[in-house]
ROKE-555497 format. One record per residue (C-alpha): residue in one letter; x, y, z. Coordinates in pm, 1 decimal. Layout:
! ROKE-555497
<node type="A" east="X" north="Y" up="Z"/>
...
! end
This chain:
! ROKE-555497
<node type="X" east="2089.8" north="-4782.3" up="-397.7"/>
<node type="X" east="1991.9" north="-4558.6" up="-107.1"/>
<node type="X" east="1844.1" north="-4234.2" up="-225.5"/>
<node type="X" east="2007.2" north="-3905.4" up="-127.3"/>
<node type="X" east="1773.9" north="-3666.1" up="48.1"/>
<node type="X" east="1742.1" north="-3307.7" up="-74.4"/>
<node type="X" east="1544.9" north="-3035.5" up="101.5"/>
<node type="X" east="1474.1" north="-2726.4" up="-106.1"/>
<node type="X" east="1376.0" north="-2413.0" up="86.2"/>
<node type="X" east="1152.9" north="-2198.1" up="-130.0"/>
<node type="X" east="866.8" north="-2291.6" up="-365.7"/>
<node type="X" east="919.6" north="-2015.8" up="-617.6"/>
<node type="X" east="1037.0" north="-2083.1" up="-970.9"/>
<node type="X" east="1402.5" north="-2139.8" up="-871.6"/>
<node type="X" east="1326.8" north="-2399.4" up="-606.5"/>
<node type="X" east="1060.3" north="-2579.0" up="-807.7"/>
<node type="X" east="1264.6" north="-2600.2" up="-1127.2"/>
<node type="X" east="1556.7" north="-2734.5" up="-921.1"/>
<node type="X" east="1333.4" north="-3004.2" up="-774.0"/>
<node type="X" east="1220.4" north="-3111.6" up="-1120.9"/>
<node type="X" east="1580.2" north="-3132.3" up="-1242.1"/>
<node type="X" east="1663.5" north="-3367.0" up="-954.7"/>
<node type="X" east="1352.3" north="-3582.1" up="-998.9"/>
<node type="X" east="1458.7" north="-3671.7" up="-1350.5"/>
<node type="X" east="1700.5" north="-3901.8" up="-1166.6"/>
<node type="X" east="1570.9" north="-4171.3" up="-928.1"/>
<node type="X" east="1870.7" north="-4122.0" up="-696.9"/>
<node type="X" east="1705.3" north="-3836.6" up="-507.6"/>
<node type="X" east="1427.3" north="-3793.3" up="-255.4"/>
<node type="X" east="1311.7" north="-3431.8" up="-276.5"/>
<node type="X" east="1111.0" north="-3219.3" up="-32.9"/>
<node type="X" east="1029.1" north="-2855.1" up="-112.6"/>
<node type="X" east="941.8" north="-2636.8" up="187.6"/>
<node type="X" east="761.9" north="-2305.0" up="172.0"/>
<node type="X" east="607.8" north="-2083.0" up="435.0"/>
<node type="X" east="312.8" north="-2006.8" up="207.6"/>
<node type="X" east="198.6" north="-2169.2" up="-118.4"/>
<node type="X" east="395.2" north="-2225.4" up="-439.7"/>
<node type="X" east="414.9" north="-1894.7" up="-622.9"/>
<node type="X" east="288.3" north="-1678.0" up="-337.5"/>
<node type="X" east="616.9" north="-1485.6" up="-317.5"/>
<node type="X" east="807.6" north="-1284.4" up="-576.1"/>
<node type="X" east="749.0" north="-1541.1" up="-852.6"/>
<node type="X" east="373.0" north="-1493.9" up="-834.9"/>
<node type="X" east="401.3" north="-1115.1" up="-823.2"/>
<node type="X" east="625.5" north="-1102.0" up="-1128.6"/>
<node type="X" east="502.1" north="-975.0" up="-1463.7"/>
<node type="X" east="649.2" north="-1296.9" up="-1602.5"/>
<node type="X" east="849.4" north="-1175.5" up="-1899.8"/>
<node type="X" east="1043.9" north="-1435.0" up="-2098.7"/>
<node type="X" east="1268.3" north="-1300.0" up="-2374.1"/>
<node type="X" east="1614.7" north="-1327.1" up="-2525.5"/>
<node type="X" east="1698.0" north="-968.1" up="-2623.9"/>
<node type="X" east="2034.5" north="-941.2" up="-2444.9"/>
<node type="X" east="2383.4" north="-849.6" up="-2553.1"/>
<node type="X" east="2633.7" north="-1120.6" up="-2461.7"/>
<node type="X" east="2649.8" north="-1485.5" up="-2554.4"/>
<node type="X" east="2627.8" north="-1583.7" up="-2188.4"/>
<node type="X" east="2313.3" north="-1381.2" up="-2124.6"/>
<node type="X" east="2144.0" north="-1500.8" up="-2442.6"/>
<node type="X" east="2237.8" north="-1867.2" up="-2388.1"/>
<node type="X" east="2056.8" north="-1900.3" up="-2054.7"/>
<node type="X" east="1750.8" north="-1724.2" up="-2192.6"/>
<node type="X" east="1749.7" north="-1942.0" up="-2503.4"/>
<node type="X" east="1745.6" north="-2241.3" up="-2268.8"/>
<node type="X" east="1449.4" north="-2090.2" up="-2082.6"/>
<node type="X" east="1272.4" north="-2037.6" up="-2413.5"/>
<node type="X" east="1288.4" north="-2411.9" up="-2479.4"/>
<node type="X" east="1173.8" north="-2495.1" up="-2125.9"/>
<node type="X" east="874.4" north="-2261.2" up="-2135.6"/>
<node type="X" east="783.8" north="-2383.8" up="-2483.4"/>
<node type="X" east="763.6" north="-2733.6" up="-2337.1"/>
<node type="X" east="549.8" north="-2613.8" up="-2045.4"/>
<node type="X" east="317.9" north="-2439.7" up="-2289.3"/>
<node type="X" east="290.2" north="-2720.6" up="-2543.1"/>
<node type="X" east="288.6" north="-3023.7" up="-2313.3"/>
<node type="X" east="166.5" north="-2907.4" up="-1972.6"/>
<node type="X" east="-95.3" north="-2641.7" up="-2043.0"/>
<node type="X" east="90.2" north="-2334.9" up="-1912.2"/>
<node type="X" east="-44.3" north="-2020.6" up="-2073.3"/>
<node type="X" east="210.3" north="-1814.5" up="-2266.5"/>
<node type="X" east="111.0" north="-1487.5" up="-2429.8"/>
<node type="X" east="342.3" north="-1429.5" up="-2727.2"/>
<node type="X" east="288.4" north="-1056.1" up="-2746.0"/>
<node type="X" east="644.2" north="-984.0" up="-2861.7"/>
<node type="X" east="916.3" north="-794.2" up="-2679.0"/>
<node type="X" east="1044.0" north="-455.9" up="-2800.2"/>
<node type="X" east="1359.7" north="-303.0" up="-2656.8"/>
<node type="X" east="1388.1" north="65.0" up="-2752.2"/>
<node type="X" east="1715.9" north="228.1" up="-2854.0"/>
<node type="X" east="1794.5" north="597.9" up="-2818.1"/>
<node type="X" east="2125.7" north="613.1" up="-3004.6"/>
<node type="X" east="2322.8" north="460.1" up="-3289.6"/>
<node type="X" east="2534.8" north="286.8" up="-3026.4"/>
<node type="X" east="2220.0" north="118.5" up="-2896.4"/>
<node type="X" east="2133.8" north="5.1" up="-3247.6"/>
<node type="X" east="2482.1" north="-137.7" up="-3295.8"/>
<node type="X" east="2436.4" north="-337.3" up="-2976.4"/>
<node type="X" east="2095.7" north="-453.8" up="-3099.3"/>
<node type="X" east="2246.9" north="-568.5" up="-3428.5"/>
<node type="X" east="2513.8" north="-764.1" up="-3243.0"/>
<node type="X" east="2244.6" north="-917.1" up="-3020.1"/>
<node type="X" east="2057.9" north="-1031.6" up="-3328.3"/>
<node type="X" east="2370.2" north="-1212.3" up="-3449.4"/>
<node type="X" east="2432.0" north="-1369.9" up="-3109.5"/>
<node type="X" east="2073.1" north="-1490.6" up="-3087.5"/>
<node type="X" east="2095.3" north="-1643.8" up="-3434.2"/>
<node type="X" east="2392.6" north="-1843.4" up="-3307.1"/>
<node type="X" east="2158.2" north="-2004.7" up="-3055.5"/>
<node type="X" east="1893.7" north="-2078.0" up="-3317.0"/>
<node type="X" east="1676.4" north="-1773.0" up="-3249.1"/>
<node type="X" east="1596.2" north="-1623.3" up="-3587.7"/>
<node type="X" east="1269.4" north="-1439.3" up="-3528.9"/>
<node type="X" east="1420.8" north="-1111.3" up="-3405.8"/>
<node type="X" east="1391.5" north="-789.8" up="-3604.7"/>
<node type="X" east="1576.1" north="-459.8" up="-3609.7"/>
<node type="X" east="1317.8" north="-184.3" up="-3648.5"/>
<node type="X" east="1361.6" north="181.9" up="-3733.0"/>
<node type="X" east="1178.6" north="452.7" up="-3542.6"/>
<node type="X" east="940.6" north="493.0" up="-3836.1"/>
<node type="X" east="865.8" north="121.3" up="-3846.1"/>
<node type="X" east="788.5" north="119.2" up="-3474.6"/>
<node type="X" east="554.1" north="418.2" up="-3513.9"/>
<node type="X" east="380.3" north="249.9" up="-3807.3"/>
<node type="X" east="319.3" north="-77.5" up="-3620.0"/>
<node type="X" east="221.1" north="80.7" up="-3289.0"/>
<node type="X" east="101.7" north="436.8" up="-3359.9"/>
<node type="X" east="12.2" north="500.3" up="-2995.7"/>
<node type="X" east="384.8" north="491.8" up="-2906.4"/>
<node type="X" east="581.3" north="817.7" up="-2901.6"/>
<node type="X" east="902.8" north="759.5" up="-3098.0"/>
<node type="X" east="1050.4" north="1105.4" up="-3159.6"/>
<node type="X" east="1345.4" north="1030.5" up="-2929.0"/>
<node type="X" east="1384.9" north="671.2" up="-3049.1"/>
<node type="X" east="1637.4" north="567.9" up="-3314.4"/>
<node type="X" east="1500.7" north="215.7" up="-3343.6"/>
<node type="X" east="1438.5" north="-105.1" up="-3157.8"/>
<node type="X" east="1512.6" north="-473.5" up="-3120.5"/>
<node type="X" east="1198.2" north="-685.8" up="-3148.2"/>
<node type="X" east="1153.6" north="-1051.6" up="-3057.5"/>
<node type="X" east="830.6" north="-1181.7" up="-3208.5"/>
<node type="X" east="814.3" north="-1507.5" up="-3004.2"/>
<node type="X" east="875.5" north="-1337.5" up="-2670.2"/>
<node type="X" east="609.4" north="-1257.4" up="-2416.9"/>
<node type="X" east="494.6" north="-1344.9" up="-2068.7"/>
<node type="X" east="362.7" north="-1615.8" up="-1842.2"/>
<node type="X" east="169.0" north="-1604.3" up="-1517.4"/>
<node type="X" east="432.7" north="-1676.4" up="-1252.3"/>
<node type="X" east="176.1" north="-1815.7" up="-1010.4"/>
<node type="X" east="39.5" north="-2056.2" up="-1273.0"/>
<node type="X" east="392.7" north="-2168.0" up="-1357.7"/>
<node type="X" east="466.9" north="-2244.8" up="-992.5"/>
<node type="X" east="142.1" north="-2434.8" up="-947.2"/>
<node type="X" east="214.5" north="-2640.3" up="-1259.8"/>
<node type="X" east="569.9" north="-2716.2" up="-1148.4"/>
<node type="X" east="442.7" north="-2824.5" up="-806.0"/>
<node type="X" east="198.1" north="-3062.3" up="-973.8"/>
<node type="X" east="472.5" north="-3210.2" up="-1192.4"/>
<node type="X" east="697.8" north="-3253.1" up="-888.7"/>
<node type="X" east="428.9" north="-3450.3" up="-707.2"/>
<node type="X" east="367.4" north="-3661.7" up="-1017.4"/>
<node type="X" east="736.7" north="-3752.1" up="-1023.1"/>
<node type="X" east="735.2" north="-3856.1" up="-656.8"/>
<node type="X" east="860.1" north="-3534.8" up="-498.9"/>
<node type="X" east="683.6" north="-3356.4" up="-213.6"/>
<node type="X" east="587.1" north="-2990.0" up="-189.6"/>
<node type="X" east="500.5" north="-2874.0" up="162.3"/>
<node type="X" east="294.5" north="-2554.0" up="163.1"/>
<node type="X" east="260.9" north="-2355.0" up="484.2"/>
<node type="X" east="576.7" north="-2518.2" up="616.4"/>
<node type="X" east="848.0" north="-2259.0" up="682.4"/>
<node type="X" east="1197.9" north="-2373.6" up="773.8"/>
<node type="X" east="1252.1" north="-2251.8" up="1129.2"/>
<node type="X" east="1591.5" north="-2391.5" up="1229.7"/>
<node type="X" east="1872.1" north="-2606.8" up="1099.1"/>
<node type="X" east="2133.5" north="-2838.3" up="1248.7"/>
<node type="X" east="2428.4" north="-3004.8" up="1077.2"/>
<node type="X" east="2518.4" north="-3323.1" up="1265.5"/>
<node type="X" east="2759.0" north="-3593.7" up="1152.3"/>
<node type="X" east="2743.5" north="-3493.6" up="788.8"/>
<node type="X" east="2363.5" north="-3465.7" up="768.0"/>
<node type="X" east="2130.1" north="-3168.4" up="782.0"/>
<node type="X" east="1815.0" north="-3155.7" up="986.2"/>
<node type="X" east="1572.1" north="-2883.2" up="886.1"/>
<node type="X" east="1311.1" north="-2813.1" up="1151.4"/>
<node type="X" east="961.3" north="-2686.4" up="1083.9"/>
<node type="X" east="658.7" north="-2648.6" up="1310.3"/>
<node type="X" east="521.4" north="-2977.7" up="1177.5"/>
<node type="X" east="822.5" north="-3205.9" up="1139.5"/>
<node type="X" east="1197.7" north="-3229.0" up="1092.7"/>
<node type="X" east="1346.9" north="-3316.7" up="754.3"/>
<node type="X" east="1680.3" north="-3494.3" up="719.7"/>
<node type="X" east="1888.4" north="-3402.4" up="416.9"/>
<node type="X" east="2219.1" north="-3472.9" up="249.2"/>
<node type="X" east="2176.1" north="-3141.6" up="65.7"/>
<node type="X" east="1984.6" north="-2823.4" up="144.0"/>
<node type="X" east="1907.1" north="-2584.2" up="-143.4"/>
<node type="X" east="1864.2" north="-2218.1" up="-53.1"/>
<node type="X" east="1611.6" north="-2103.3" up="-310.9"/>
<node type="X" east="1423.5" north="-1872.7" up="-77.0"/>
<node type="X" east="1396.0" north="-1568.8" up="-305.7"/>
<node type="X" east="1388.3" north="-1241.2" up="-115.0"/>
<node type="X" east="1429.5" north="-1441.3" up="209.2"/>
<node type="X" east="1745.7" north="-1617.4" up="93.2"/>
<node type="X" east="1960.3" north="-1393.4" up="314.4"/>
<node type="X" east="1764.9" north="-1500.0" up="621.4"/>
<node type="X" east="1779.0" north="-1866.0" up="522.1"/>
<node type="X" east="2153.2" north="-1835.2" up="461.9"/>
<node type="X" east="2197.8" north="-1702.7" up="814.7"/>
<node type="X" east="1986.9" north="-1987.5" up="954.6"/>
<node type="X" east="2212.9" north="-2238.4" up="777.5"/>
<node type="X" east="2525.0" north="-2049.3" up="888.5"/>
<node type="X" east="2592.0" north="-2016.9" up="516.4"/>
<node type="X" east="2553.0" north="-1640.3" up="459.9"/>
<node type="X" east="2479.0" north="-1487.6" up="121.4"/>
<node type="X" east="2491.3" north="-1115.6" up="31.7"/>
<node type="X" east="2137.7" north="-1032.7" up="-74.8"/>
<node type="X" east="2012.1" north="-677.8" up="-125.5"/>
<node type="X" east="1632.2" north="-701.1" up="-172.7"/>
<node type="X" east="1490.2" north="-417.7" up="-382.7"/>
<node type="X" east="1127.8" north="-304.4" up="-373.1"/>
<node type="X" east="952.8" north="-288.7" up="-709.1"/>
<node type="X" east="595.3" north="-242.4" up="-819.1"/>
<node type="X" east="357.1" north="-267.3" up="-1112.1"/>
<node type="X" east="34.4" north="-93.5" up="-1205.7"/>
<node type="X" east="-261.6" north="-171.4" up="-1426.6"/>
<node type="X" east="-392.2" north="132.0" up="-1610.7"/>
<node type="X" east="-677.9" north="209.5" up="-1846.2"/>
<node type="X" east="-591.3" north="437.2" up="-2135.1"/>
<node type="X" east="-836.7" north="584.2" up="-2383.4"/>
<node type="X" east="-757.8" north="474.0" up="-2734.2"/>
<node type="X" east="-623.5" north="153.6" up="-2887.9"/>
<node type="X" east="-376.4" north="-25.1" up="-2664.3"/>
<node type="X" east="-458.9" north="-385.6" up="-2759.4"/>
<node type="X" east="-165.1" north="-550.1" up="-2930.6"/>
<node type="X" east="100.3" north="-346.0" up="-2749.6"/>
<node type="X" east="406.9" north="-566.9" up="-2718.6"/>
<node type="X" east="613.8" north="-594.8" up="-2404.2"/>
<node type="X" east="793.7" north="-261.1" up="-2445.0"/>
<node type="X" east="1116.7" north="-217.2" up="-2247.4"/>
<node type="X" east="1231.5" north="142.6" up="-2234.2"/>
<node type="X" east="1552.7" north="49.9" up="-2055.4"/>
<node type="X" east="1892.4" north="-52.2" up="-2186.7"/>
<node type="X" east="2111.0" north="-263.5" up="-1951.4"/>
<node type="X" east="2409.8" north="-71.6" up="-1822.6"/>
<node type="X" east="2242.1" north="268.8" up="-1847.1"/>
<node type="X" east="2269.0" north="331.2" up="-1472.0"/>
<node type="X" east="1901.8" north="420.6" up="-1424.8"/>
<node type="X" east="1580.4" north="223.9" up="-1424.9"/>
<node type="X" east="1332.6" north="245.1" up="-1709.2"/>
<node type="X" east="965.4" north="185.7" up="-1768.2"/>
<node type="X" east="812.9" north="-126.1" up="-1920.7"/>
<node type="X" east="455.6" north="-180.8" up="-2029.7"/>
<node type="X" east="241.9" north="-424.1" up="-2226.2"/>
<node type="X" east="-120.6" north="-489.7" up="-2316.7"/>
<node type="X" east="-348.8" north="-644.6" up="-2058.1"/>
<node type="X" east="-669.0" north="-729.6" up="-2238.3"/>
<node type="X" east="-833.7" north="-489.0" up="-2480.0"/>
<node type="X" east="-832.7" north="-166.6" up="-2280.5"/>
<node type="X" east="-559.1" north="-193.7" up="-2018.5"/>
<node type="X" east="-182.3" north="-183.0" up="-1988.1"/>
<node type="X" east="42.4" north="-323.8" up="-1718.0"/>
<node type="X" east="340.7" north="-102.0" up="-1645.4"/>
<node type="X" east="628.3" north="-84.7" up="-1401.2"/>
<node type="X" east="994.2" north="-6.1" up="-1353.6"/>
<node type="X" east="1279.3" north="-240.8" up="-1439.8"/>
<node type="X" east="1652.7" north="-239.1" up="-1393.8"/>
<node type="X" east="1936.6" north="-489.2" up="-1388.8"/>
<node type="X" east="2120.3" north="-261.6" up="-1145.8"/>
<node type="X" east="2101.9" north="-149.6" up="-782.2"/>
<node type="X" east="1900.7" north="173.1" up="-782.7"/>
<node type="X" east="1696.6" north="166.0" up="-461.4"/>
<node type="X" east="1728.3" north="109.6" up="-90.4"/>
<node type="X" east="1761.5" north="-237.1" up="60.9"/>
<node type="X" east="1427.0" north="-345.9" up="204.9"/>
<node type="X" east="1314.8" north="-597.2" up="466.9"/>
<node type="X" east="1182.7" north="-908.3" up="284.0"/>
<node type="X" east="917.8" north="-938.7" up="555.9"/>
<node type="X" east="781.8" north="-590.0" up="491.6"/>
<node type="X" east="409.8" north="-555.6" up="433.9"/>
<node type="X" east="356.0" north="-540.2" up="57.0"/>
<node type="X" east="86.2" north="-297.8" up="-48.1"/>
<node type="X" east="0.6" north="-81.9" up="-345.8"/>
<node type="X" east="289.4" north="100.6" up="-510.2"/>
<node type="X" east="410.2" north="412.4" up="-334.8"/>
<node type="X" east="310.1" north="756.1" up="-460.5"/>
<node type="X" east="673.8" north="820.3" up="-551.8"/>
<node type="X" east="693.6" north="505.1" up="-764.5"/>
<node type="X" east="355.5" north="575.3" up="-922.8"/>
<node type="X" east="465.1" north="925.4" up="-1018.9"/>
<node type="X" east="785.4" north="793.3" up="-1176.1"/>
<node type="X" east="602.4" north="526.3" up="-1376.6"/>
<node type="X" east="340.9" north="777.3" up="-1489.6"/>
<node type="X" east="604.0" north="1035.6" up="-1579.1"/>
<node type="X" east="792.6" north="790.5" up="-1798.6"/>
<node type="X" east="470.3" north="673.3" up="-1963.0"/>
<node type="X" east="382.7" north="1034.8" up="-2050.3"/>
<node type="X" east="694.7" north="1045.4" up="-2262.7"/>
<node type="X" east="620.1" north="717.5" up="-2440.1"/>
<node type="X" east="242.1" north="691.6" up="-2492.8"/>
<node type="X" east="2.2" north="911.9" up="-2686.7"/>
<node type="X" east="-282.4" north="1050.5" up="-2472.7"/>
<node type="X" east="-111.6" north="934.2" up="-2152.4"/>
<node type="X" east="-258.8" north="1230.8" up="-1969.3"/>
<node type="X" east="-589.3" north="1038.5" up="-1978.1"/>
<node type="X" east="-456.8" north="723.2" up="-1812.3"/>
<node type="X" east="-660.1" north="590.6" up="-1520.4"/>
<node type="X" east="-504.0" north="379.3" up="-1246.5"/>
<node type="X" east="-689.6" north="51.5" up="-1203.3"/>
<node type="X" east="-480.3" north="-130.8" up="-940.5"/>
<node type="X" east="-122.1" north="-172.3" up="-831.1"/>
<node type="X" east="92.8" north="-411.2" up="-632.9"/>
<node type="X" east="444.5" north="-446.1" up="-496.1"/>
<node type="X" east="704.6" north="-718.4" up="-520.9"/>
<node type="X" east="1068.2" north="-762.1" up="-422.0"/>
<node type="X" east="1368.7" north="-818.5" up="-647.3"/>
<node type="X" east="1612.9" north="-1057.7" up="-469.4"/>
<node type="X" east="1925.4" north="-879.1" up="-595.1"/>
<node type="X" east="2294.6" north="-943.4" up="-519.0"/>
<node type="X" east="2562.0" north="-670.1" up="-493.5"/>
<node type="X" east="2726.7" north="-769.1" up="-823.4"/>
<node type="X" east="2384.9" north="-816.5" up="-990.6"/>
<node type="X" east="2452.9" north="-1181.7" up="-1071.7"/>
<node type="X" east="2278.8" north="-1489.2" up="-934.1"/>
<node type="X" east="2457.9" north="-1705.0" up="-677.6"/>
<node type="X" east="2446.7" north="-2068.9" up="-782.5"/>
<node type="X" east="2619.8" north="-2384.9" up="-661.2"/>
<node type="X" east="2787.5" north="-2520.2" up="-351.4"/>
<node type="X" east="2830.1" north="-2272.8" up="-69.6"/>
<node type="X" east="3207.1" north="-2248.3" up="-14.8"/>
<node type="X" east="3190.8" north="-2245.9" up="364.4"/>
<node type="X" east="2916.2" north="-2492.4" up="452.2"/>
<node type="X" east="2901.6" north="-2853.4" up="327.2"/>
<node type="X" east="2578.2" north="-2969.6" up="171.7"/>
<node type="X" east="2437.3" north="-2620.4" up="113.2"/>
<node type="X" east="2351.0" north="-2539.6" up="-247.4"/>
<node type="X" east="2265.7" north="-2184.6" up="-353.9"/>
<node type="X" east="2000.9" north="-2106.3" up="-616.5"/>
<node type="X" east="1925.3" north="-1740.1" up="-553.6"/>
<node type="X" east="1971.3" north="-1376.1" up="-642.9"/>
<node type="X" east="1813.6" north="-1355.9" up="-990.1"/>
<node type="X" east="1692.0" north="-999.9" up="-936.8"/>
<node type="X" east="1406.8" north="-897.9" up="-1165.4"/>
<node type="X" east="1477.1" north="-1178.0" up="-1415.2"/>
<node type="X" east="1390.3" north="-1475.4" up="-1196.1"/>
<node type="X" east="1124.0" north="-1625.2" up="-1423.5"/>
<node type="X" east="1345.2" north="-1639.2" up="-1729.9"/>
<node type="X" east="1668.1" north="-1732.1" up="-1549.5"/>
<node type="X" east="1514.5" north="-2001.2" up="-1326.6"/>
<node type="X" east="1551.5" north="-2296.0" up="-1567.7"/>
<node type="X" east="1926.3" north="-2234.2" up="-1610.4"/>
<node type="X" east="1985.6" north="-2164.5" up="-1240.5"/>
<node type="X" east="1803.3" north="-2487.7" up="-1155.8"/>
<node type="X" east="2005.8" north="-2688.4" up="-1408.1"/>
<node type="X" east="2332.6" north="-2561.2" up="-1258.5"/>
<node type="X" east="2222.6" north="-2614.4" up="-897.5"/>
<node type="X" east="2106.7" north="-2968.6" up="-970.6"/>
<node type="X" east="2430.0" north="-3044.2" up="-1156.9"/>
<node type="X" east="2626.8" north="-2952.6" up="-842.7"/>
<node type="X" east="2425.9" north="-3203.5" up="-638.9"/>
<node type="X" east="2465.1" north="-3471.8" up="-906.0"/>
<node type="X" east="2839.9" north="-3414.5" up="-918.7"/>
<node type="X" east="2830.3" north="-3301.2" up="-1280.1"/>
<node type="X" east="3098.6" north="-3041.3" up="-1344.7"/>
<node type="X" east="2940.4" north="-2880.8" up="-1648.3"/>
<node type="X" east="2575.7" north="-2788.3" up="-1676.9"/>
<node type="X" east="2640.9" north="-2658.9" up="-2027.3"/>
<node type="X" east="2633.6" north="-2282.9" up="-1968.1"/>
<node type="X" east="2924.8" north="-2048.1" up="-2028.9"/>
<node type="X" east="2795.8" north="-1818.6" up="-1754.7"/>
<node type="X" east="2832.8" north="-2084.1" up="-1485.4"/>
<node type="X" east="3158.8" north="-1943.9" up="-1343.8"/>
<node type="X" east="3018.6" north="-1589.9" up="-1339.9"/>
<node type="X" east="2731.2" north="-1710.5" up="-1126.0"/>
<node type="X" east="2926.5" north="-1958.2" up="-913.6"/>
<node type="X" east="2881.4" north="-1950.6" up="-535.5"/>
<node type="X" east="3260.5" north="-1965.5" up="-517.5"/>
<node type="X" east="3240.6" north="-1585.3" up="-558.7"/>
<node type="X" east="3132.1" north="-1571.9" up="-193.7"/>
<node type="X" east="3499.1" north="-1614.2" up="-99.5"/>
<node type="X" east="3571.3" north="-1277.7" up="-260.8"/>
! end
């Protein structure tokens, strides 16, 4: 049987996981194109959190799937995973009710290591946290973080082992659709394809325009800092001082070695200006640094003594409705979307890839309830 050719544009976690899904089947010849190296974009600049502390069955299901995938990468392929735990803070009894419901939902997916903690219990475990305004928290003991760059490099290696090809330093420059086949042009060669997967991260809007298959992407600038803080910070879990749906961003932080913390801002909502994905990424802006520091002052003891070590910027590839766009583009044959995961790309990538690959394979059900919510059919609306 003649193999179908698939070109995937983007060697971040979404594109690479999609390639692996397809290479489990010998029907496909897969080329992954990237203008830089695997993981050099947003995936490699991510803080790499993987957790399941969400509030609907759909949101928990895809993260439970990612938990299994990253467990396999850790146990069988040498990917480092720091199981520092993940603590979501609650400021009200309503938050705690949501946390309790989340715990039940997670148990339905086999996740039984979560805990509901009171404010006093949080203060006892992590005395350097300020908890006067906290009612309690939802804690996932297994949760933690990976190095996004290491993940991408490992996935690229596995792709090559399975017969796929990853082309670094090979940006897609132009595209033609002729007699039912795509031709993707680069500076080095042209690649023929039955299917083209737009997994270009923050550049997915530009790639969509190149394919004449537009997607509504609203890239958001984010940043992270490494700080040194006098006192005991080792053992600090991944603390998320943000509750989805609150309408504002919140601060997150976690241990980085014995004497440092990594901190930044997170939101599942549109809170900033749309930025050019080709902008020069630098250190975080003074405005962002001040906001991170201000929020840390209200959450950490002795935060007035924190010392900035380094900082960096990254881009959230966010969509207007805050949901990924996955599946067949409704207006252009052979174009598959795998994009728009916002600030949750690492943990959503395995599910997005499974759905995107299922569309190419002609499988109607990838097994996720959320599939219709993410479907590229929404582009008609």
